[in-house]
C-alpha positions as CSV (number, residue, x, y, z in Angstrom):
1,M,-18.7,30.1,101.9
2,R,-22.7,29.8,101.9
3,L,-22.8,30.5,98.2
4,C,-20.8,27.3,96.8
5,I,-22.6,25.3,100.2
6,E,-25.9,25.8,98.4
7,L,-24.3,24.7,95.0
8,K,-22.9,22.2,95.9
9,L,-26.6,20.9,97.7
10,I,-28.6,21.6,94.2
11,Q,-26.0,19.4,92.4
12,N,-26.4,16.3,95.5
13,F,-30.2,17.0,96.0
14,E,-31.1,14.4,97.1
15,K,-28.4,12.8,98.9
16,F,-27.1,16.1,100.4
17,S,-31.1,16.9,101.5
18,Y,-31.6,13.7,103.4
19,I,-28.5,14.1,105.5
20,L,-29.1,17.4,106.0
21,L,-32.7,16.7,107.1
22,S,-31.5,13.4,108.9
23,T,-29.7,15.2,111.8
24,N,-33.3,16.6,113.0
25,D,-32.7,20.6,115.3
26,K,-28.8,18.4,116.4
27,A,-25.5,20.7,116.5
28,I,-23.5,20.6,113.3
29,V,-19.9,20.4,114.0
30,E,-17.3,20.9,111.5
31,Y,-14.3,19.1,114.0
32,S,-11.3,20.4,113.3
33,D,-7.9,20.4,115.8
34,K,-6.5,23.1,113.4
35,D,-8.9,25.5,112.2
36,K,-11.0,27.1,114.9
37,I,-12.9,30.0,112.5
38,W,-14.3,27.6,109.9
39,G,-14.9,24.7,112.6
40,A,-13.9,23.3,116.2
41,S,-12.4,20.9,118.4
42,Y,-12.9,19.5,121.9
43,D,-11.3,20.1,124.7
44,G,-12.9,17.2,126.8
45,E,-15.9,19.9,128.5
46,K,-16.9,21.8,124.8
47,Y,-16.2,22.3,121.5
48,V,-13.7,25.2,121.6
49,G,-14.3,27.1,117.2
50,I,-16.6,29.3,116.0
51,N,-17.4,26.5,113.5
52,A,-18.2,28.8,110.5
53,Q,-18.9,25.9,108.2
54,G,-21.8,24.2,110.4
55,R,-23.5,27.3,111.8
56,L,-24.0,27.3,107.7
57,L,-25.2,24.1,107.4
58,M,-27.9,24.6,110.5
59,A,-29.0,27.3,107.9
60,I,-29.2,25.7,105.5
61,R,-31.0,22.6,107.1
62,E,-33.7,25.4,108.5
63,N,-34.3,26.7,104.9
64,L,-34.9,23.3,104.0
65,K,-37.0,22.7,106.3
66,K,-39.2,26.1,105.4
67,Q,-39.1,24.7,101.5
68,Q,-43.0,24.5,100.7
69,S,-43.1,25.4,96.4
70,E,-41.0,22.8,93.9
71,E,-38.3,25.4,93.1
72,Y,-35.3,25.9,95.8
73,I,-33.8,29.4,94.7
74,I,-30.4,30.7,96.1
75,N,-29.6,34.1,96.1
76,P,-26.4,35.6,95.4
77,P,-24.5,36.9,98.5
78,S,-25.0,41.2,98.4
79,I,-21.4,42.2,98.0
80,E,-20.4,45.0,95.8
81,N,-19.1,44.6,92.7
82,L,-19.2,40.2,93.1
83,F,-18.8,38.4,89.9
84,L,-18.5,35.3,88.4
85,I,-16.0,34.7,85.6
86,G,-16.7,38.2,85.0
87,D,-20.8,38.2,84.6
88,D,-23.1,39.2,87.6
89,I,-24.1,36.9,89.9
90,L,-28.1,36.4,89.4
91,E,-30.1,34.2,91.9
92,F,-29.5,30.2,91.1
93,V,-32.8,28.7,90.9
94,F,-33.1,24.8,90.8
95,N,-36.7,23.4,89.1
96,N,-38.6,19.9,90.2
97,Y,-36.3,18.7,93.6
98,K,-36.9,15.4,95.3
99,T,-35.7,15.8,99.0
100,A,-36.3,13.3,101.7
101,R,-38.5,14.4,103.9
């Protein structure tokens, strides 16, 4: 899922990076009453659920903050026999991106 979110980021880099960075260090929660793995719901006192998608977005936000070069590099997950349309997945390099820092 992280690979998918990062690929979506580079497809919409200017807008998506701006939104992620504008959250500063706030928690990002994928609100869901139905999915307690990818999201979380509020029980009146606290959020309940793993919030995997929110955690991924916060990790990607931290990577964005650390970027120093003109390239944004996405490394594929290290999963044996993981292919994309029959080919090995190599790193994705996105050049000359604009980020709202």
